[in-house]
C-alpha positions in Angstrom: -22.6 -7.0 0.6 -21.2 -7.9 -2.7 -18.1 -10.0 -3.4 -14.6 -9.1 -4.4 -15.4 -10.5 -7.8 -18.3 -8.1 -8.2 -16.2 -5.2 -7.1 -13.5 -6.2 -9.5 -16.0 -6.5 -12.4 -17.3 -3.0 -11.7 -13.8 -1.6 -11.5 -12.7 -3.3 -14.7 -15.7 -1.9 -16.6 -15.1 1.7 -15.5 -14.3 3.8 -18.6 -11.8 5.9 -16.6 -10.0 5.1 -13.4 -8.4 7.7 -11.2 -6.4 7.4 -8.0 -9.6 7.3 -5.9 -11.0 4.3 -7.8 -7.7 2.5 -7.6 -7.4 3.2 -3.9 -10.9 1.8 -3.4 -10.2 -1.5 -5.1 -6.7 -1.8 -3.6 -8.1 -1.1 -0.1 -10.9 -3.7 -0.6 -8.4 -6.4 -1.5 -6.1 -5.4 1.4 -9.0 -5.5 3.9 -9.6 -9.1 2.7 -5.9 -10.0 3.2 -5.4 -10.6 -0.5 -1.7 -9.5 -0.7 -0.9 -11.0 -4.1 -3.9 -9.2 -5.6 -2.9 -6.0 -3.9 0.5 -6.2 -5.5 -0.8 -7.0 -8.9 -3.3 -4.2 -8.7 -0.5 -1.8 -7.7 1.5 -2.9 -10.7 -1.5 -2.4 -13.0 -2.0 1.0 -11.5 1.6 2.0 -12.3 1.4 0.6 -15.9 -1.7 2.8 -16.4 0.3 5.8 -15.2 -1.8 6.5 -12.1 0.3 8.1 -9.4 -0.2 6.6 -6.0 -1.0 8.7 -3.0 -0.7 8.2 0.7 -3.8 6.0 0.9 -2.5 3.7 -1.8 0.7 3.2 0.2 -1.1 2.7 3.5 -3.3 0.0 1.9 -0.3 -1.8 0.4 1.8 -1.6 3.5 -1.1 -3.1 5.5 -0.6 -6.5 3.7 3.1 -6.6 4.4 3.0 -8.4 7.7 5.5 -11.2 7.7 9.2 -11.7 7.4 8.8 -12.9 3.8 7.0 -9.6 3.0 9.8 -7.4 4.3 11.5 -7.1 0.9 8.3 -5.9 -0.7 7.7 -3.5 2.3 11.2 -2.0 1.8 10.5 -1.6 -1.9 7.3 0.3 -1.0 9.4 2.4 1.5 11.7 3.3 -1.4 8.8 4.4 -3.6 7.3 6.4 -0.7 10.6 8.3 -0.4 10.8 8.7 -4.2 7.3 10.2 -4.1 8.2 12.5 -1.2 5.7 11.0 1.2 8.1 9.7 3.9 7.3 12.6 6.2 3.5 12.2 6.0 2.5 11.1 9.5 -0.1 8.5 8.3 2.4 6.9 5.9 5.1 7.0 8.5 2.8 5.2 10.9 2.0 2.6 8.3 5.8 2.0 7.8 6.4 1.6 11.5 3.6 -0.9 11.8 4.8 -2.8 8.6 8.4 -3.0 9.8 7.2 -4.2 13.3 4.9 -6.9 11.8 7.7 -8.0 9.6 10.0 -8.4 12.6 12.4 -5.6 11.6 12.3 -3.6 14.8 15.5 -1.8 14.0 13.9 -0.3 10.8 10.6 0.4 12.7 12.6 2.3 15.3 14.6 4.2 12.7 11.4 5.2 10.8 9.7 6.2 14.1 12.6 8.4 15.0 12.4 10.3 11.7 8.7 10.9 11.9 7.6 14.5 12.1 6.3 15.9 15.5 
């Protein structure tokens, strides 16, 4: 398998990047626990005007797993609501997990209770 650097080089040389290519690189960094890189990539994605989808948010939420990351997780939750994705079951599950890992069980419970059946 190649390295993160190789994947980043390929991504950076792509003439056009859509939400699928952004999701691939964000997910790759998230799977390797590179939370700072995930956040930086998400910021670049926004600057380039690419609208995040549910997979983008799930990848980002997966790296929010400590009390210090709770503020970032809440910011993502606000963006999820702003994008109308709070009722997506996959995103809602990721939010519950994120809040639980960050030690905010009250928010995890609140999110769980608003999940669609």
